[in-house]
PQR file of N, CA, C, O and H, with PARSE charges and radii, in Angstrom:
ATOM      1  N   MET A   1       0.892  -1.261  -0.049 -0.4000 1.5000
ATOM      2  CA  MET A   1       0.020   0.044   0.009 -0.0000 2.0000
ATOM      3  C   MET A   1       0.852   1.188   0.023  0.5500 1.7000
ATOM      4  O   MET A   1       1.819   1.221   0.784 -0.5500 1.4000
ATOM      5  N   PRO A   2       0.536   2.304  -0.873 -0.5600 1.5000
ATOM      6  CA  PRO A   2       1.431   3.400  -0.983  0.2800 2.0000
ATOM      7  C   PRO A   2       1.261   4.308   0.325  0.5500 1.7000
ATOM      8  O   PRO A   2       0.343   4.156   1.131 -0.5500 1.4000
ATOM      9  N   LYS A   3       2.195   5.201   0.418 -0.4000 1.5000
ATOM     10  CA  LYS A   3       2.258   6.066   1.510 -0.0000 2.0000
ATOM     11  C   LYS A   3       1.076   7.018   1.519  0.5500 1.7000
ATOM     12  O   LYS A   3       0.523   7.314   0.460 -0.5500 1.4000
ATOM     13  H   LYS A   3       2.941   5.325  -0.236  0.4000 1.0000
ATOM     14  N   MET A   4       0.685   7.492   2.658 -0.4000 1.5000
ATOM     15  CA  MET A   4      -0.495   8.581   2.706 -0.0000 2.0000
ATOM     16  C   MET A   4       0.136   9.834   2.372  0.5500 1.7000
ATOM     17  O   MET A   4       1.207  10.082   2.926 -0.5500 1.4000
ATOM     18  H   MET A   4       1.135   7.252   3.518  0.4000 1.0000
ATOM     19  N   LYS A   5      -0.384  10.725   1.498 -0.4000 1.5000
ATOM     20  CA  LYS A   5       0.084  12.011   1.318 -0.0000 2.0000
ATOM     21  C   LYS A   5      -0.581  13.012   2.178  0.5500 1.7000
ATOM     22  O   LYS A   5      -1.781  12.937   2.445 -0.5500 1.4000
ATOM     23  H   LYS A   5      -1.254  10.524   1.048  0.4000 1.0000
ATOM     24  N   THR A   6       0.262  14.031   2.650 -0.4000 1.5000
ATOM     25  CA  THR A   6      -0.195  15.147   3.607 -0.0000 2.0000
ATOM     26  C   THR A   6      -0.987  15.914   2.650  0.5500 1.7000
ATOM     27  O   THR A   6      -0.550  16.147   1.523 -0.5500 1.4000
ATOM     28  H   THR A   6       1.237  14.092   2.433  0.4000 1.0000
ATOM     29  N   LYS A   7      -2.145  16.322   3.048 -0.4000 1.5000
ATOM     30  CA  LYS A   7      -2.995  17.350   2.428 -0.0000 2.0000
ATOM     31  C   LYS A   7      -2.242  18.805   2.735  0.5500 1.7000
ATOM     32  O   LYS A   7      -2.141  19.320   3.848 -0.5500 1.4000
ATOM     33  H   LYS A   7      -2.500  16.133   3.964  0.4000 1.0000
ATOM     34  N   LYS A   8      -1.759  19.317   1.536 -0.4000 1.5000
ATOM     35  CA  LYS A   8      -0.849  20.518   1.618 -0.0000 2.0000
ATOM     36  C   LYS A   8      -1.714  21.666   2.062  0.5500 1.7000
ATOM     37  O   LYS A   8      -1.103  22.483   2.751 -0.5500 1.4000
ATOM     38  H   LYS A   8      -1.841  18.898   0.631  0.4000 1.0000
ATOM     39  N   ALA A   9      -2.894  21.916   1.859 -0.4000 1.5000
ATOM     40  CA  ALA A   9      -3.826  22.885   2.247 -0.0000 2.0000
ATOM     41  C   ALA A   9      -3.957  22.951   3.638  0.5500 1.7000
ATOM     42  O   ALA A   9      -3.899  24.010   4.263 -0.5500 1.4000
ATOM     43  H   ALA A   9      -3.391  21.252   1.300  0.4000 1.0000
ATOM     44  N   ALA A  10      -4.149  21.737   4.193 -0.4000 1.5000
ATOM     45  CA  ALA A  10      -4.302  21.642   5.735 -0.0000 2.0000
ATOM     46  C   ALA A  10      -2.844  21.881   6.538  0.5500 1.7000
ATOM     47  O   ALA A  10      -2.781  22.352   7.674 -0.5500 1.4000
ATOM     48  H   ALA A  10      -4.196  20.877   3.685  0.4000 1.0000
ATOM     49  N   ALA A  11      -1.695  21.473   5.744 -0.4000 1.5000
ATOM     50  CA  ALA A  11      -0.543  21.518   6.320 -0.0000 2.0000
ATOM     51  C   ALA A  11      -0.084  23.097   6.449  0.5500 1.7000
ATOM     52  O   ALA A  11       0.707  23.516   7.294 -0.5500 1.4000
ATOM     53  H   ALA A  11      -1.746  21.091   4.821  0.4000 1.0000
ATOM     54  N   LYS A  12      -0.678  23.808   5.537 -0.4000 1.5000
ATOM     55  CA  LYS A  12      -0.365  25.278   5.608 -0.0000 2.0000
ATOM     56  C   LYS A  12      -1.066  25.947   6.716  0.5500 1.7000
ATOM     57  O   LYS A  12      -0.547  26.847   7.378 -0.5500 1.4000
ATOM     58  H   LYS A  12      -1.320  23.467   4.851  0.4000 1.0000
ATOM     59  N   ARG A  13      -2.160  25.528   6.890 -0.4000 1.5000
ATOM     60  CA  ARG A  13      -3.189  26.192   7.994 -0.0000 2.0000
ATOM     61  C   ARG A  13      -2.992  25.597   9.458  0.5500 1.7000
ATOM     62  O   ARG A  13      -3.186  26.297  10.452 -0.5500 1.4000
ATOM     63  H   ARG A  13      -2.581  24.797   6.352  0.4000 1.0000
ATOM     64  N   PHE A  14      -2.654  24.462   9.521 -0.4000 1.5000
ATOM     65  CA  PHE A  14      -2.676  23.835  11.019 -0.0000 2.0000
ATOM     66  C   PHE A  14      -1.196  23.330  11.322  0.5500 1.7000
ATOM     67  O   PHE A  14      -0.407  22.949  10.457 -0.5500 1.4000
ATOM     68  H   PHE A  14      -2.496  23.894   8.714  0.4000 1.0000
ATOM     69  N   THR A  15      -0.977  23.384  12.535 -0.4000 1.5000
ATOM     70  CA  THR A  15       0.168  22.735  13.121 -0.0000 2.0000
ATOM     71  C   THR A  15      -0.135  22.024  14.341  0.5500 1.7000
ATOM     72  O   THR A  15      -1.050  22.412  15.068 -0.5500 1.4000
ATOM     73  H   THR A  15      -1.618  23.694  13.237  0.4000 1.0000
ATOM     74  N   LEU A  16       0.656  20.882  14.654 -0.4000 1.5000
ATOM     75  CA  LEU A  16       0.380  20.088  15.765 -0.0000 2.0000
ATOM     76  C   LEU A  16       1.327  20.484  16.792  0.5500 1.7000
ATOM     77  O   LEU A  16       2.525  20.642  16.556 -0.5500 1.4000
ATOM     78  H   LEU A  16       1.399  20.567  14.064  0.4000 1.0000
ATOM     79  N   THR A  17       0.734  20.661  18.052 -0.4000 1.5000
ATOM     80  CA  THR A  17       1.727  20.996  19.290 -0.0000 2.0000
ATOM     81  C   THR A  17       2.295  19.599  19.900  0.5500 1.7000
ATOM     82  O   THR A  17       1.915  18.472  19.581 -0.5500 1.4000
ATOM     83  H   THR A  17      -0.239  20.533  18.243  0.4000 1.0000
ATOM     84  N   ALA A  18       3.225  19.914  20.786 -0.4000 1.5000
ATOM     85  CA  ALA A  18       3.814  18.686  21.416 -0.0000 2.0000
ATOM     86  C   ALA A  18       2.714  17.826  22.287  0.5500 1.7000
ATOM     87  O   ALA A  18       2.779  16.603  22.417 -0.5500 1.4000
ATOM     88  H   ALA A  18       3.534  20.830  21.045  0.4000 1.0000
ATOM     89  N   SER A  19       1.811  18.564  22.797 -0.4000 1.5000
ATOM     90  CA  SER A  19       0.831  17.751  23.562 -0.0000 2.0000
ATOM     91  C   SER A  19      -0.331  17.393  22.751  0.5500 1.7000
ATOM     92  O   SER A  19      -1.350  16.975  23.301 -0.5500 1.4000
ATOM     93  H   SER A  19       1.758  19.557  22.692  0.4000 1.0000
ATOM     94  N   GLY A  20      -0.240  17.548  21.265 -0.4000 1.5000
ATOM     95  CA  GLY A  20      -1.366  16.988  20.394 -0.0000 2.0000
ATOM     96  C   GLY A  20      -2.482  17.699  20.112  0.5500 1.7000
ATOM     97  O   GLY A  20      -3.484  17.174  19.626 -0.5500 1.4000
ATOM     98  H   GLY A  20       0.587  17.887  20.818  0.4000 1.0000
ATOM     99  N   LYS A  21      -2.381  19.068  20.424 -0.4000 1.5000
ATOM    100  CA  LYS A  21      -3.442  19.841  20.160 -0.0000 2.0000
ATOM    101  C   LYS A  21      -3.262  20.448  18.598  0.5500 1.7000
ATOM    102  O   LYS A  21      -2.150  20.462  18.071 -0.5500 1.4000
ATOM    103  H   LYS A  21      -1.567  19.495  20.819  0.4000 1.0000
ATOM    104  N   VAL A  22      -4.305  20.883  18.001 -0.4000 1.5000
ATOM    105  CA  VAL A  22      -4.260  21.511  16.721 -0.0000 2.0000
ATOM    106  C   VAL A  22      -4.283  22.995  16.789  0.5500 1.7000
ATOM    107  O   VAL A  22      -5.226  23.606  17.292 -0.5500 1.4000
ATOM    108  H   VAL A  22      -5.209  20.872  18.429  0.4000 1.0000
ATOM    109  N   LYS A  23      -3.147  23.616  16.237 -0.4000 1.5000
ATOM    110  CA  LYS A  23      -2.961  25.052  16.608 -0.0000 2.0000
ATOM    111  C   LYS A  23      -3.178  25.816  15.040  0.5500 1.7000
ATOM    112  O   LYS A  23      -2.699  25.336  14.013 -0.5500 1.4000
ATOM    113  H   LYS A  23      -2.381  23.119  15.829  0.4000 1.0000
ATOM    114  N   TYR A  24      -3.830  26.838  15.070 -0.4000 1.5000
ATOM    115  CA  TYR A  24      -4.107  27.673  13.765 -0.0000 2.0000
ATOM    116  C   TYR A  24      -4.040  29.169  13.968  0.5500 1.7000
ATOM    117  O   TYR A  24      -4.287  29.632  15.082 -0.5500 1.4000
ATOM    118  H   TYR A  24      -4.219  27.228  15.904  0.4000 1.0000
ATOM    119  N   LYS A  25      -3.702  29.993  12.894 -0.4000 1.5000
ATOM    120  CA  LYS A  25      -3.852  31.297  12.946 -0.0000 2.0000
ATOM    121  C   LYS A  25      -5.309  31.884  12.797  0.5500 1.7000
ATOM    122  O   LYS A  25      -5.966  31.361  11.896 -0.5500 1.4000
ATOM    123  H   LYS A  25      -3.503  29.616  11.990  0.4000 1.0000
ATOM    124  N   LYS A  26      -5.857  32.765  13.438 -0.4000 1.5000
ATOM    125  CA  LYS A  26      -7.110  33.210  13.406 -0.0000 2.0000
ATOM    126  C   LYS A  26      -7.260  34.260  12.186  0.5500 1.7000
ATOM    127  O   LYS A  26      -6.345  35.004  11.836 -0.5500 1.4000
ATOM    128  H   LYS A  26      -5.323  33.190  14.169  0.4000 1.0000
ATOM    129  N   MET A  27      -8.401  34.223  11.650 -0.4000 1.5000
ATOM    130  CA  MET A  27      -8.656  35.060  10.434 -0.0000 2.0000
ATOM    131  C   MET A  27      -9.048  36.401  10.792  0.5500 1.7000
ATOM    132  O   MET A  27      -9.145  36.721  11.977 -0.5500 1.4000
ATOM    133  H   MET A  27      -9.145  33.618  11.935  0.4000 1.0000
ATOM    134  N   ASN A  28      -9.282  37.206   9.850 -0.4000 1.5000
ATOM    135  CA  ASN A  28      -9.677  38.559   9.953 -0.0000 2.0000
ATOM    136  C   ASN A  28      -8.623  39.578  10.479  0.5500 1.7000
ATOM    137  O   ASN A  28      -8.913  40.538  11.192 -0.5500 1.4000
ATOM    138  H   ASN A  28      -9.204  36.946   8.887  0.4000 1.0000
ATOM    139  N   LEU A  29      -7.426  39.281  10.070 -0.4000 1.5000
ATOM    140  CA  LEU A  29      -6.384  40.244  10.585 -0.0000 2.0000
ATOM    141  C   LEU A  29      -5.458  40.639   9.357  0.5500 1.7000
ATOM    142  O   LEU A  29      -4.317  41.063   9.544 -0.5500 1.4000
ATOM    143  H   LEU A  29      -7.191  38.501   9.491  0.4000 1.0000
ATOM    144  N   ARG A  30      -6.003  40.480   8.096 -0.4000 1.5000
ATOM    145  CA  ARG A  30      -5.072  40.876   6.970 -0.0000 2.0000
ATOM    146  C   ARG A  30      -5.416  42.136   6.312  0.5500 1.7000
ATOM    147  O   ARG A  30      -4.482  42.734   5.777 -0.5500 1.4000
ATOM    148  H   ARG A  30      -6.930  40.137   7.944  0.4000 1.0000
ATOM    149  N   HIS A  31      -6.578  42.644   6.253 -0.4000 1.5000
ATOM    150  CA  HIS A  31      -6.907  44.009   5.723 -0.0000 2.0000
ATOM    151  C   HIS A  31      -8.137  44.526   6.291  0.5500 1.7000
ATOM    152  O   HIS A  31      -8.845  43.878   7.061 -0.5500 1.4000
ATOM    153  H   HIS A  31      -7.337  42.159   6.687  0.4000 1.0000
ATOM    154  N   ILE A  32      -8.390  45.764   5.877 -0.4000 1.5000
ATOM    155  CA  ILE A  32      -9.594  46.605   6.577 -0.0000 2.0000
ATOM    156  C   ILE A  32      -9.349  46.681   7.961  0.5500 1.7000
ATOM    157  O   ILE A  32     -10.294  46.455   8.717 -0.5500 1.4000
ATOM    158  H   ILE A  32      -7.815  46.291   5.250  0.4000 1.0000
ATOM    159  N   LEU A  33      -8.204  46.970   8.441 -0.4000 1.5000
ATOM    160  CA  LEU A  33      -7.971  47.039   9.857 -0.0000 2.0000
ATOM    161  C   LEU A  33      -8.469  48.352  10.596  0.5500 1.7000
ATOM    162  O   LEU A  33      -8.503  48.336  11.827 -0.5500 1.4000
ATOM    163  H   LEU A  33      -7.436  47.153   7.828  0.4000 1.0000
ATOM    164  N   THR A  34      -8.809  49.352   9.986 -0.4000 1.5000
ATOM    165  CA  THR A  34      -9.084  50.602  10.497 -0.0000 2.0000
ATOM    166  C   THR A  34     -10.299  50.463  11.223  0.5500 1.7000
ATOM    167  O   THR A  34     -10.334  50.987  12.336 -0.5500 1.4000
ATOM    168  H   THR A  34      -8.781  49.365   8.986  0.4000 1.0000
ATOM    169  N   LYS A  35     -11.361  49.821  10.782 -0.4000 1.5000
ATOM    170  CA  LYS A  35     -12.651  49.686  11.469 -0.0000 2.0000
ATOM    171  C   LYS A  35     -12.717  48.864  12.707  0.5500 1.7000
ATOM    172  O   LYS A  35     -13.622  48.989  13.531 -0.5500 1.4000
ATOM    173  H   LYS A  35     -11.332  49.395   9.878  0.4000 1.0000
ATOM    174  N   LYS A  36     -11.611  47.913  12.831 -0.4000 1.5000
ATOM    175  CA  LYS A  36     -11.625  46.992  13.870 -0.0000 2.0000
ATOM    176  C   LYS A  36     -10.919  47.597  15.089  0.5500 1.7000
ATOM    177  O   LYS A  36      -9.965  48.371  15.003 -0.5500 1.4000
ATOM    178  H   LYS A  36     -10.875  47.811  12.161  0.4000 1.0000
ATOM    179  N   SER A  37     -11.476  47.171  16.236 -0.4000 1.5000
ATOM    180  CA  SER A  37     -11.000  47.767  17.461 -0.0000 2.0000
ATOM    181  C   SER A  37      -9.663  47.195  17.768  0.5500 1.7000
ATOM    182  O   SER A  37      -9.312  46.107  17.312 -0.5500 1.4000
ATOM    183  H   SER A  37     -12.251  46.543  16.306  0.4000 1.0000
ATOM    184  N   GLN A  38      -8.819  48.019  18.638 -0.4000 1.5000
ATOM    185  CA  GLN A  38      -7.562  47.536  19.176 -0.0000 2.0000
ATOM    186  C   GLN A  38      -7.722  46.152  19.807  0.5500 1.7000
ATOM    187  O   GLN A  38      -7.011  45.201  19.483 -0.5500 1.4000
ATOM    188  H   GLN A  38      -9.103  48.903  19.009  0.4000 1.0000
ATOM    189  N   LYS A  39      -8.683  46.089  20.714 -0.4000 1.5000
ATOM    190  CA  LYS A  39      -8.986  44.988  21.629 -0.0000 2.0000
ATOM    191  C   LYS A  39      -9.287  43.586  20.620  0.5500 1.7000
ATOM    192  O   LYS A  39      -9.014  42.430  20.943 -0.5500 1.4000
ATOM    193  H   LYS A  39      -9.261  46.862  20.977  0.4000 1.0000
ATOM    194  N   ARG A  40      -9.871  43.989  19.428 -0.4000 1.5000
ATOM    195  CA  ARG A  40     -10.292  42.803  18.723 -0.0000 2.0000
ATOM    196  C   ARG A  40      -8.956  42.261  17.957  0.5500 1.7000
ATOM    197  O   ARG A  40      -8.628  41.076  17.912 -0.5500 1.4000
ATOM    198  H   ARG A  40     -10.093  44.929  19.166  0.4000 1.0000
ATOM    199  N   LYS A  41      -8.282  43.294  17.391 -0.4000 1.5000
ATOM    200  CA  LYS A  41      -6.953  42.988  16.763 -0.0000 2.0000
ATOM    201  C   LYS A  41      -5.911  42.360  17.689  0.5500 1.7000
ATOM    202  O   LYS A  41      -5.126  41.528  17.231 -0.5500 1.4000
ATOM    203  H   LYS A  41      -8.549  44.257  17.427  0.4000 1.0000
ATOM    204  N   ARG A  42      -5.875  42.703  18.895 -0.4000 1.5000
ATOM    205  CA  ARG A  42      -4.924  42.067  19.774 -0.0000 2.0000
ATOM    206  C   ARG A  42      -5.283  40.776  20.177  0.5500 1.7000
ATOM    207  O   ARG A  42      -4.379  39.986  20.449 -0.5500 1.4000
ATOM    208  H   ARG A  42      -6.512  43.378  19.267  0.4000 1.0000
ATOM    209  N   LYS A  43      -6.648  40.375  20.275 -0.4000 1.5000
ATOM    210  CA  LYS A  43      -7.167  39.101  20.383 -0.0000 2.0000
ATOM    211  C   LYS A  43      -6.925  38.169  19.092  0.5500 1.7000
ATOM    212  O   LYS A  43      -6.578  36.998  19.245 -0.5500 1.4000
ATOM    213  H   LYS A  43      -7.382  41.017  20.054  0.4000 1.0000
ATOM    214  N   LEU A  44      -7.096  38.657  17.981 -0.4000 1.5000
ATOM    215  CA  LEU A  44      -6.833  37.932  16.854 -0.0000 2.0000
ATOM    216  C   LEU A  44      -5.279  37.449  16.645  0.5500 1.7000
ATOM    217  O   LEU A  44      -4.970  36.434  16.020 -0.5500 1.4000
ATOM    218  H   LEU A  44      -7.378  39.608  17.857  0.4000 1.0000
ATOM    219  N   ARG A  45      -4.481  38.223  17.188 -0.4000 1.5000
ATOM    220  CA  ARG A  45      -2.943  37.911  17.015 -0.0000 2.0000
ATOM    221  C   ARG A  45      -2.626  36.481  17.622  0.5500 1.7000
ATOM    222  O   ARG A  45      -1.848  35.675  17.111 -0.5500 1.4000
ATOM    223  H   ARG A  45      -4.732  39.047  17.696  0.4000 1.0000
ATOM    224  N   LYS A  46      -3.295  36.301  18.704 -0.4000 1.5000
ATOM    225  CA  LYS A  46      -2.850  35.095  19.427 -0.0000 2.0000
ATOM    226  C   LYS A  46      -3.405  33.668  18.700  0.5500 1.7000
ATOM    227  O   LYS A  46      -4.490  33.733  18.123 -0.5500 1.4000
ATOM    228  H   LYS A  46      -3.927  36.955  19.119  0.4000 1.0000
ATOM    229  N   ALA A  47      -2.872  32.729  18.714 -0.4000 1.5000
ATOM    230  CA  ALA A  47      -3.081  31.437  18.156 -0.0000 2.0000
ATOM    231  C   ALA A  47      -4.527  30.918  18.584  0.5500 1.7000
ATOM    232  O   ALA A  47      -5.038  31.214  19.664 -0.5500 1.4000
ATOM    233  H   ALA A  47      -1.990  32.677  19.183  0.4000 1.0000
ATOM    234  N   GLY A  48      -5.051  30.215  17.744 -0.4000 1.5000
ATOM    235  CA  GLY A  48      -6.299  29.615  18.125 -0.0000 2.0000
ATOM    236  C   GLY A  48      -6.012  27.939  18.061  0.5500 1.7000
ATOM    237  O   GLY A  48      -5.262  27.334  17.296 -0.5500 1.4000
ATOM    238  H   GLY A  48      -4.636  29.974  16.867  0.4000 1.0000
ATOM    239  N   PHE A  49      -6.898  27.403  19.161 -0.4000 1.5000
ATOM    240  CA  PHE A  49      -6.685  25.918  19.124 -0.0000 2.0000
ATOM    241  C   PHE A  49      -8.115  25.332  18.711  0.5500 1.7000
ATOM    242  O   PHE A  49      -9.182  25.850  19.042 -0.5500 1.4000
ATOM    243  H   PHE A  49      -7.507  27.894  19.783  0.4000 1.0000
ATOM    244  N   LEU A  50      -7.996  24.319  18.034 -0.4000 1.5000
ATOM    245  CA  LEU A  50      -9.313  23.638  17.482 -0.0000 2.0000
ATOM    246  C   LEU A  50      -9.939  22.856  18.938  0.5500 1.7000
ATOM    247  O   LEU A  50      -9.315  22.461  19.923 -0.5500 1.4000
ATOM    248  H   LEU A  50      -7.130  23.899  17.765  0.4000 1.0000
ATOM    249  N   ALA A  51     -11.250  22.818  18.674 -0.4000 1.5000
ATOM    250  CA  ALA A  51     -12.103  22.122  19.738 -0.0000 2.0000
ATOM    251  C   ALA A  51     -11.910  20.617  19.590  0.5500 1.7000
ATOM    252  O   ALA A  51     -11.419  20.161  18.557 -0.5500 1.4000
ATOM    253  H   ALA A  51     -11.757  23.139  17.874  0.4000 1.0000
ATOM    254  N   ALA A  52     -12.287  19.841  20.598 -0.4000 1.5000
ATOM    255  CA  ALA A  52     -12.060  18.488  20.655 -0.0000 2.0000
ATOM    256  C   ALA A  52     -12.799  17.556  19.438  0.5500 1.7000
ATOM    257  O   ALA A  52     -12.445  16.408  19.167 -0.5500 1.4000
ATOM    258  H   ALA A  52     -12.686  20.212  21.437  0.4000 1.0000
ATOM    259  N   GLY A  53     -13.807  18.230  18.821 -0.4000 1.5000
ATOM    260  CA  GLY A  53     -14.541  17.413  17.686 -0.0000 2.0000
ATOM    261  C   GLY A  53     -13.693  17.198  16.521  0.5500 1.7000
ATOM    262  O   GLY A  53     -13.457  16.055  16.130 -0.5500 1.4000
ATOM    263  H   GLY A  53     -14.094  19.162  19.041  0.4000 1.0000
ATOM    264  N   PRO A  54     -13.147  18.394  15.851 -0.5600 1.5000
ATOM    265  CA  PRO A  54     -12.417  18.033  14.643  0.2800 2.0000
ATOM    266  C   PRO A  54     -11.032  17.647  14.647  0.5500 1.7000
ATOM    267  O   PRO A  54     -10.396  17.380  13.628 -0.5500 1.4000
ATOM    268  N   ILE A  55     -10.629  17.627  15.695 -0.4000 1.5000
ATOM    269  CA  ILE A  55      -9.048  17.216  16.035 -0.0000 2.0000
ATOM    270  C   ILE A  55      -8.767  15.808  15.278  0.5500 1.7000
ATOM    271  O   ILE A  55      -7.813  15.650  14.516 -0.5500 1.4000
ATOM    272  H   ILE A  55     -11.146  17.844  16.523  0.4000 1.0000
ATOM    273  N   HIS A  56      -9.599  14.938  15.548 -0.4000 1.5000
ATOM    274  CA  HIS A  56      -9.265  13.516  15.149 -0.0000 2.0000
ATOM    275  C   HIS A  56      -9.153  13.461  13.592  0.5500 1.7000
ATOM    276  O   HIS A  56      -8.288  12.839  12.976 -0.5500 1.4000
ATOM    277  H   HIS A  56     -10.374  15.067  16.166  0.4000 1.0000
ATOM    278  N   GLN A  57     -10.197  14.234  13.031 -0.4000 1.5000
ATOM    279  CA  GLN A  57     -10.161  14.274  11.421 -0.0000 2.0000
ATOM    280  C   GLN A  57      -9.035  14.926  10.914  0.5500 1.7000
ATOM    281  O   GLN A  57      -8.427  14.500   9.932 -0.5500 1.4000
ATOM    282  H   GLN A  57     -10.900  14.739  13.532  0.4000 1.0000
ATOM    283  N   ILE A  58      -8.694  16.025  11.581 -0.4000 1.5000
ATOM    284  CA  ILE A  58      -7.377  16.842  10.944 -0.0000 2.0000
ATOM    285  C   ILE A  58      -5.939  15.941  11.210  0.5500 1.7000
ATOM    286  O   ILE A  58      -5.042  15.917  10.367 -0.5500 1.4000
ATOM    287  H   ILE A  58      -9.188  16.371  12.379  0.4000 1.0000
ATOM    288  N   LYS A  59      -5.878  15.348  12.264 -0.4000 1.5000
ATOM    289  CA  LYS A  59      -4.774  14.526  12.566 -0.0000 2.0000
ATOM    290  C   LYS A  59      -4.600  13.323  11.808  0.5500 1.7000
ATOM    291  O   LYS A  59      -3.471  13.075  11.385 -0.5500 1.4000
ATOM    292  H   LYS A  59      -6.606  15.368  12.948  0.4000 1.0000
ATOM    293  N   LYS A  60      -5.699  12.412  11.533 -0.4000 1.5000
ATOM    294  CA  LYS A  60      -5.538  11.359  10.814 -0.0000 2.0000
ATOM    295  C   LYS A  60      -5.613  11.316   9.271  0.5500 1.7000
ATOM    296  O   LYS A  60      -4.999  10.508   8.573 -0.5500 1.4000
ATOM    297  H   LYS A  60      -6.616  12.613  11.876  0.4000 1.0000
ATOM    298  N   LYS A  61      -6.470  12.320   8.808 -0.4000 1.5000
ATOM    299  CA  LYS A  61      -6.669  12.528   7.499 -0.0000 2.0000
ATOM    300  C   LYS A  61      -5.947  13.530   6.686  0.5500 1.7000
ATOM    301  O   LYS A  61      -5.504  13.275   5.566 -0.5500 1.4000
ATOM    302  H   LYS A  61      -6.969  12.977   9.374  0.4000 1.0000
ATOM    303  N   LEU A  62      -5.834  14.722   7.298 -0.4000 1.5000
ATOM    304  CA  LEU A  62      -5.279  15.774   6.781 -0.0000 2.0000
ATOM    305  C   LEU A  62      -3.750  15.933   6.878  0.5500 1.7000
ATOM    306  O   LEU A  62      -3.040  16.367   5.971 -0.5500 1.4000
ATOM    307  H   LEU A  62      -6.194  14.930   8.207  0.4000 1.0000
ATOM    308  N   LEU A  63      -3.281  15.478   8.242 -0.4000 1.5000
ATOM    309  CA  LEU A  63      -1.811  15.622   8.604 -0.0000 2.0000
ATOM    310  C   LEU A  63      -1.425  14.199   8.989  0.5500 1.7000
ATOM    311  O   LEU A  63      -1.223  13.995  10.186 -0.5500 1.4000
ATOM    312  H   LEU A  63      -3.858  15.125   8.979  0.4000 1.0000
ATOM    313  N   PRO A  64      -1.300  13.214   8.152 -0.5600 1.5000
ATOM    314  CA  PRO A  64      -1.015  11.957   8.649  0.2800 2.0000
ATOM    315  C   PRO A  64       0.366  11.750   9.126  0.5500 1.7000
ATOM    316  O   PRO A  64       0.593  10.761   9.822 -0.5500 1.4000
ATOM    317  N   ASN A  65       1.299  12.561   8.834 -0.4000 1.5000
ATOM    318  CA  ASN A  65       2.661  12.514   9.220 -0.0000 2.0000
ATOM    319  C   ASN A  65       2.906  13.268  10.629  0.5500 1.7000
ATOM    320  O   ASN A  65       3.949  13.075  11.253 -0.5500 1.4000
ATOM    321  H   ASN A  65       1.115  13.364   8.268  0.4000 1.0000
ATOM    322  N   GLY A  66       1.964  14.076  11.068 -0.4000 1.5000
ATOM    323  CA  GLY A  66       2.131  14.977  12.182 -0.0000 2.0000
ATOM    324  C   GLY A  66       2.110  14.220  13.629  0.5500 1.7000
ATOM    325  O   GLY A  66       2.242  14.868  14.667 -0.5500 1.4000
ATOM    326  H   GLY A  66       1.117  14.233  10.561  0.4000 1.0000
TER
END
């Protein structure tokens, strides 16, 4: 059976931490920043972590080598 290929779209968006959590960058911090409050932009800078539901799908199907 051939090797499983990593889904490159998922590899660019998600990373796995040492404890097994799935980390991603939050959206809405690329453009049109003038109308967004400082508090909102500050919170968007921090990394997001996926909920327990889709972690299994991401780890097994999209990032098999993670």
